[in-house]
N, C-alpha and C positions, 0 to 999 in steps of 0.2 A: 761133780766136784773135781778140782784139778789140784794136784800136788806138784810142787817144784822142789827138788832136792839139790843140795850143794855139796861140794867136796869138803866144806868146812863143818859138815854135820848139822847145818841149820836147814830146816824145811819150812816152806810156806804153803799156804792153802788158799784156794779160791773157788769160786762157784760160777757156773754158766747156766743161763736159762735157755736151753735148747735141747735137741735130741742128743743123747749120749754117744751114739754111734757116729754122728757128724763131728763131735768134738774129738773123738779118737782119730778119725781120718785127718782132721785139721792139724792135730798135734804132730802127726807123722810128717805133714808138709812143713810145719814150722820148726821141727826139731833141729835141722841143720843150723839154724840161726840162734839156737839156744845153747847147744852143747859147747862148753868152753867160754861162754859169755860171762860178763861180770853181773852177778845177780844183785849187786848193790846199786844198780842204775836203772830203776824200773821205767822211767819215762823214756830214756834213750833206747832201751832195749825194746819196749813196746812200739815205739815209733819205727825202729828198725824192722820189726815184724810187719807193721802196716806198709812201710815203703817197699818191702820186698814181695808183697803179695797183691799189689794193685791189679796186676793183669789177670789174676785168678778170680776176680770178682770182689769188689769192695763192699763192705757192709753186711755180708751174710755170715756163713758158718765160720770163716776164718776170723772175722772181727769178733764174733761171739766167743770163740776159743781164746783169742788174745785177751779178752776181758778177764777170764779166769786166771790166765797166766799173770797178767798185770797185777791183779789183786794179790796173788801169791807172792809176787816179787816185792810189793810194798810190805807184806807180812814179814818177809825175810829181812828187808832193810830195817824194819822196826826191831826185830829180834836181835839183829847184829849190833844195833846202836843202843839198845835198851830204851828206845822211845816208842810211844804209841804212834800209829799212823797219823792221827790228828795233829800231833805236834810236828811230825815230819812234813805235813802239808802246809805248815806255816804257823800253827798255833791253835789253841782251843778257845772258842768263844763261849762255850757252855760245857758243863759237866754232866748234864742230863737233858733229855729231850722227850717230848710227848709222842708216843706211838699211837697211830690210829689203827684200830682193829679192822682188817680188810676181810669182808664176808660176802659170799654170793647171795644174791636175792632169791626169794622164794615167793610163794603165793602169800597174799596179805595176811591170811589167818595164821601162817606159820612164821612170819617175820619176828614176832615176839620171841618165839622159841629159838630163833637163830641168834638174836642179839643178847637176850637176857643172861645166858651163862657167862658171856664175856664182860658184860657190865658188872656182874657179880664178882668177876675176877679182878675188877679194878679199872678197866678201860673207861675212858671218858671221851674218846673220839672214835668215830666209826666211819667206814666207807662201805657202802653196799653197791654191788655191781652185777651186771650180766643177768643170768636167770631169765625170767619171762619179760623183763623190762624192755619196752620198745619193740618187742618181737611178735606182738599179737594184734597190732593195729587197734589198740584199745586204750585211749588216754585215761579213762577212768580206772583201769587196772593199774597203770603206771602210778597214778596219784595215790591209789589205795595202798600200794606197796610202800611208797615214801611216807605216807601218813602213819602206817603201822610201824615203820622203822623209827620214826620220830617219837612216837608214843613209847616204844620199847626202850629207846636210848635215853629218853628224858629231855626236857627242855634245856637242861644245863649242859648237855653233851654237844660236841661238835659232830656234825653229820655231813658227809660228802657222798655224791652219787656218781657212779661210773656206768655209762650206758654200754661200754664195751663194743663200740662200733668198728673195731678191728676184727670182729667176729665174721666168719664166712657169710657172704651174701647178706650183709646188713641192709635192711629194707628202707631205712628212713633217710631224709635229706635235711636241708637247711630249715625249711619251715617247721618240720617236726621238732628240730632242735630248739628253735626259737620259742615255740609254744611251750615246750617242756621246761625250758629255762625259766620262763615266767611262773610256771607252776612250782618249780623248786624254790623260788624265792619265798613263797608263802610258808615254806616249812624250814626256813632258816638254813638252807643248804649252803655249805661253805665253798664248794666248787662243783662244776659239772664237767666230768672227765670223759674223754673219748666220745663226744656227742655226735661226731661225724666220721665218715670213712677216713682212714689215715692219710690219704693222698689229696683230700679236698681242701687244699691250702686256702684258696680264695673264699670258700664258704666259712672256714674257720675265722678268717679275717672279718667277714661280715657278721658272724655270730658273736665274736668278741665285742664288736662295736655296739651291738644291740642288746646283748644279754644283761639282765639285771644281776646275775650271779657270775663270779669269776669262772673263766674257761681254762681247763687244764688238759694237757695231753703231751704226746711225744715219746711214749714208751716203746713204740715200734721202730723209731728212728735209730740209726747207728752212725757212729763217727760224728765228730763235731761239725764237719762241713755240711752235713744234712740238716743241721739245726739252723744254719745261718739265715735262710729265707724265712723261716718261721719267726725268728726273732726280729729280723729287719722289717718284715711286713706287719708285725704286731698281731700275730695269729693267736697268741696265748697270754693269759694272765699268769699262769703257773706252768713251768716246763718240768717234765717228768722223765728224764733219761733213766735207764735201768743200768746200774753199774755192772751187772752180769751179762749185758748184751752190747752196750754202747762202745766198749773198748777198755773198760776197767776204770780204776780210780783215776788214772792219769787223764783219761778223756773226760770223765765225769766232772772233774774239777774245772777243766777248761770250759766246758759247757756252762757250768754254774757261773763262772766269772763272766762269760759272754752275756748271759741272761741279765746279770746285775747291771751291765752297761745300758741295757734297754729298759730297765725298771721292771723286769719280769722276775717273779719269785722262782726259786729252785726248791723243789721237793722231790727227791728221788722216788722212782717207781721201784717196788721191792717185792715182787712175787717170786721168791726163790727159797734159799735155805738159810740156816743159821749163819753161814759164812757170808752170804749176801747181806743179811741184816747187820752183821758185825761191820762190814765195809760201809754200809749206809750210816751206821752210828758214828764211825770215825769221820766220814764226810760231814755229817751234821754238826760235829764239833768244830770243824774247820771252815765252814761256810757261814758267814755271819747272819744271813737272813733265812736260814733253814731251821724251822721250828717244829717239824714233824718228820717221822719216819713211818713207813708202811710196815705193818706186822700182820702176817696171815693168821687169822684166828683158827686154832685147832689143828695146825699143821705139824705132823711128826717131824718133817724136815727142818722146822724151826725149833720146835720145843724139845726134841729128843736126840739131838746130835752132840750137844756140848756137854762137857763134864759138869759145868754149872749152868743150869737153865736160866734164861732171862727172867727177871722178876720185876714187877711194877712196884714203885714206892707208893706211899699213901696218897699221893696226888695223881696217880696214874701215869707216872713218868718212868722212863728207863734211864739208869745210870749209863754213861758212856765210859767204857773201860779206859783207863790210863796206864795200862800195862804194855809191855813191848809188842809191837806189831798190831794185829787186829784186836788183840786183847781177848781172844777166845781160844779155849782148848777143846779140841774134839775128843770125844770118848770113843776109842777104837771099837769097843764092844757094841756101842750104840750104832756107830756107822756101819758095822758089819751086818746089822739087821736089815739094812736097806741097800747096801752096795756090795755086790760080789767082788771078791778080790781086795777087800779092804786092807788086808795085811800088807800087801805091796804098796798100797796108797800111803801108808805111814812109814815104810822102810825103804822104798825106792827099788 
């Protein structure tokens, strides 16, 4: 997590999905461009950080760190103006959005135990990913996992599958992905995510053309420029940038707008913290075709950092805060349980 403090006494908070020590080092590099800058200009300031760090390596640790800073700057701008980030981004298309509960796969016999508590909690959309899926050269096992998940989620639930092919030494290629996509169709799967290695652009194009289910991906890419060939060549039905890695809210919005021009849906990837989810909620309010947000099931970093925990309504939706900034208040005592030095995080 990243805090940005101002001399006006307003602080903003953001989140980064990467190694904490890398972010600390990156902030040391970025600091000269931040001290004395106008915190009410998030897009200009974030672009300044990008422009002044090209030669240090674009898209890696520095871009990840800029993501957290940018989110915090939007939080500050909202608090200073009294407006939610969604309104600052151009306006709110919705006041609530459906979260899909993101869960790791397990053996077929245990998938019911993985999903049932979250269905009981009120979730009506689920994504299952990683685990043994695609990693044992056993198509029957893959199908058994999906079948068990569908049975546990119920026929009325939305179900998505994430192969997690950005995993180290992913063993499968295009033919596996095609065969698996046809299997997923039989279980009403809404999208097939990260079905191929993240650099296999041509294979993604071929997969999207032949797959009977929508193809999703893009969480490992950073900077809007990296998404251009994927959008232009038609590699995805659903693009999933991660606001805590891609460059922040400023960059995420531009990617979502680009995707719309190519008829590609935007649904942000969100494997992070309550702050990342808060940013995703604000973006979901401001992007007209975004009808889902990712919610990690059973994560203390999502459920136990805010003073008011996220709560589902009777339809399994989350309200999108319309309070200043991200609309979330962190609980210092809760944060201190997971983050050493939390007092400085809040006081500067």
